[in-house]
C-alpha positions as CSV (number, residue, x, y, z in Angstrom):
1,M,8.8,23.6,6.2
2,G,9.5,27.2,5.6
3,A,10.0,30.1,8.0
4,H,6.5,31.6,7.4
5,S,4.7,28.3,8.0
6,R,6.6,27.8,11.4
7,K,5.5,28.8,14.6
8,C,8.0,30.3,17.7
9,D,9.6,27.2,19.3
10,W,9.2,28.8,22.9
11,C,5.7,30.2,23.0
12,G,4.2,28.1,20.2
13,S,2.0,30.9,18.7
14,G,3.8,33.7,17.4
15,T,5.3,34.2,13.8
16,P,9.4,33.5,13.7
17,V,11.5,36.8,13.0
18,V,15.1,35.3,13.9
19,R,16.6,31.8,13.9
20,D,19.3,30.8,16.5
21,M,22.2,29.4,14.2
22,E,23.7,28.1,17.3
23,P,21.1,26.9,19.8
24,L,22.1,25.2,22.7
25,D,18.7,23.1,22.3
26,S,17.6,22.4,18.9
27,D,14.1,22.2,20.0
28,Y,14.6,26.0,20.4
29,Q,15.5,27.6,17.2
30,Y,13.1,30.1,15.8
31,W,11.5,33.2,18.1
32,C,9.0,35.5,17.7
33,E,9.5,39.0,18.4
34,E,8.0,38.8,21.8
35,C,9.9,35.8,22.9
36,A,13.3,37.3,21.5
37,R,12.9,40.5,23.2
38,A,12.3,38.8,26.3
39,L,15.5,36.6,25.8
40,I,17.4,39.7,25.2
41,I,15.8,41.7,28.4
42,V,16.7,38.4,30.8
43,G,20.5,38.7,29.5
44,D,20.5,35.8,27.3
45,P,20.1,37.3,23.6
46,I,20.8,34.9,20.7
47,E,24.7,35.8,19.5
48,T,24.4,33.7,16.0
49,Y,21.3,34.6,14.3
50,R,19.6,34.9,10.7
51,E,16.9,37.6,10.2
52,L,13.8,35.8,8.6
53,D,12.0,38.6,7.4
54,G,14.9,40.5,5.5
55,E,14.0,43.2,8.0
56,P,16.6,43.8,10.7
57,I,13.7,43.4,13.6
58,Y,16.5,41.5,16.1
59,G,19.1,43.5,15.4
60,R,16.9,46.7,16.6
61,L,15.5,44.4,19.9
62,L,19.5,44.4,20.6
63,D,20.4,48.1,19.9
64,E,17.2,49.0,22.2
65,Y,17.2,46.2,24.8
66,C,20.9,45.0,25.4
67,T,22.8,46.9,27.9
68,L,25.5,44.4,27.9
69,K,27.4,45.1,24.6
70,R,28.6,41.5,23.4
71,F,29.7,40.3,19.9
72,Y,26.7,39.3,17.7
73,S,27.1,37.5,14.1
74,F,24.6,37.7,11.2
75,A,24.8,34.5,9.8
76,T,24.9,34.6,6.0
77,A,23.5,32.0,3.7
């Protein structure tokens, strides 16, 4: 199933913009922008991720909302 035909694994309705490449729970790999923003705000950002639309949406969210700077890695194909 392609990423564009998927829905956010958390809310079940949003279009995923990022995939967690090392999820703690395999049921929660794909995140829409709103749910990904919420993860960052509560201090549980995705550390190894792949942007799904080719635009750095999640990277911008990290820059904007992440106050604790950690190492993040953009997964390559």
